[in-house]
N, C-alpha and C positions, 0 to 999 in steps of 0.2 A: 504494500499499499504506499503510495506517495501522492501528496497533494501540495502543489505550489500555488500559493494564494497571494493576490495583491489586494490590499485594502486601501481605498482612497476616499478622500472627502475634504472637508474644511475643518480647521481647528475649532473645537468646541462641540462638534457633532457626535462624538463618541466612538470614533474609529478605533482608537487605541483600547477602549473597553471591549469592543468586539474581538480584537486580536488577543486580549488577555483571557477572555472566556474560551476562545478556540484553543489557545495554547495550553490553558489548564485542563481542558477536556482531552486534548490529545495526550498529555502526559498521563492522565487517568487511564487512558486507553493503552498505556504502555508504549507509546510511539516516541520517536526522537523529534525534536523540534528546534528550529532556529528562526530567529526573528530580527529584522532590522527596521528601523523607523527613520522617517525624514519629516521633521516638523518645519513646514514653511513659515519663515519669518518668526517662528516660535511664539506665535500669538493666536488668539481667537480670530478666526476669519482667514488665516493663512492656509495654504494647502498642506494636507497631512497624508502621508503615504507610508504603508508598512508592507514589507515582504514577510511573509509567514510560510515556512516550509516545514512540512510534517511527513514523517515517513517511518516505516517499520525497520529501516536500515540507517546507519549513521549518515549524517548529512555533512558534506565538506564545506559548503559556503552558505551564508544566509541571503545571498542575492540570487534572484531568479533571472535567468538568461532570456534574451528576446526569443519569443515564439514558444516558450516552455511553461507558461502559466496555465494552470488548469481552471482557475476560478478568480474573477475580478468581483470584489464586493465594494460597492460604491454608495456613499450617502449623498453624493452630489453627481448629477448626470455628466456635466462637462468635464469634471475630474476623471470620470471613468474613461472618457475618450483618450485622455493622455497616455493611458496604459494599453490600449488596444494592440500596439505592436508586440506586447509581451504575451498576449493570449494565443494558445495553441489552437489548431483547427477544431478540435473537439471541446474546447474550453467554454465555460459558461460565464456570462456577465450577469450579475444580479445588482440592480441599481434602483435608487430612489428616483422618482420622476420629478420631484420638487427641486427647483433650482435654488442655489444660494448665491445671489448675484452681488458678489463682493468686488467687482471691478466695473468702471464706468462703460466699457465697451463690450459688456457680457453679450455673447451671441443670442439670437432669438431661440427660445426654448424649443420651438417646434423643429428647428434645424438640427438641434442636439438630439432630440428624440427620434427624428428621421435617421440620423446616423447610427443610433443604437439599434433601431429596427431592422437595419441591414444585416445584423448578426443572425446567424442560424440558431444560436442557443443563448437565449436571454430571458430574464424575468424583470419586468419593469413594474414597479408598484409605488403607490403614494404612501410611503411609510409614515409621513407626517399626519395624514388623514387617519390612518389605521390606529396610530398611537393615541390620537385624541379620542377615537372611539373606545379604545381599551381603557382610557382613563387619564393619561398624561402625555403631553407632547414630548416630554423628557425621555420616553422610552422608545422613541423612533428608531434608535440604533439596534435595540433588541428585536424590533419588528423585522428589520433588515436581516439580522443574524438568523431569525427564524426562517426567513425565506431562503437562506443559504443551506440549512441543515440537510436537505435532500442530496447536496453535492459534496459534503464534507467527508463522508465515510467515517464519521464518529458516532457512536452510540448517542442517541438523543438524550437518554437519561444522564449520561455523563456531562452533557452540555448543560442540562438542567441543574445538576448538582454543582457544577462550576459556578453558575449564576448565584445559587444559594450561598456558596462560600464567599464569593466576591462581595455580595451586597448585604450579607447578614448583619454587619455592623450598623447598617442603616435601618434596620427593623424589618419585621416580617411583612408589613404592608408594602414596602418597597420591593422585597424579594418577590411576593405574589404578583405584584404589578409588572415586574420584569418577565416573570414566567408566562403571564397572560399574554404579553406582548410577543414573546418568543413563539408561543403557540399560534397566535393570530398570523404571524408572518409565514410560519410553516404551512398552515392550512392554505394560504393564498398561493404559495409557490407550488404546492402539490396540485392544486386545482388548474394552475396555469400550464403544467407540464403535459 
């Protein structure tokens, strides 16, 4: 088993929380893991990207070569386009459709979605809307994580347990809200496949 995953978005969206949950679940699964992160401008609103490599065999490098990525997880659709050259032919893109317009010349949203729609393997969903329906806009990243679970190759219960461990200090209500968001995203992805 080997998965090379690129996570992308904008600072403050929770990309690194997604990486933490996947990494912790992978370790629970007995897998090897390497991760690298890039924090654009090291601030809220700057681009954030993480390479996450998981495998049942030792991993030499934490960086994913061009054309070798199995899964791109993106909380911002334009940010997902940056990393398409890394996606392999059978790879999947799971992205939020809601834009985070942090630059003055941000492209038209429809042009971005049209580019994403050219891909043979993609899941596009409005994680912000789903998160609000679940109970809080702050769990949009967990909705997106849920939508990636069919592609991760990691036991869903281990992902749930990782969320419990990571958020337990914030209280049971926060844990349950994140688990509810995870389940909502998973259900949407399964219905779209």
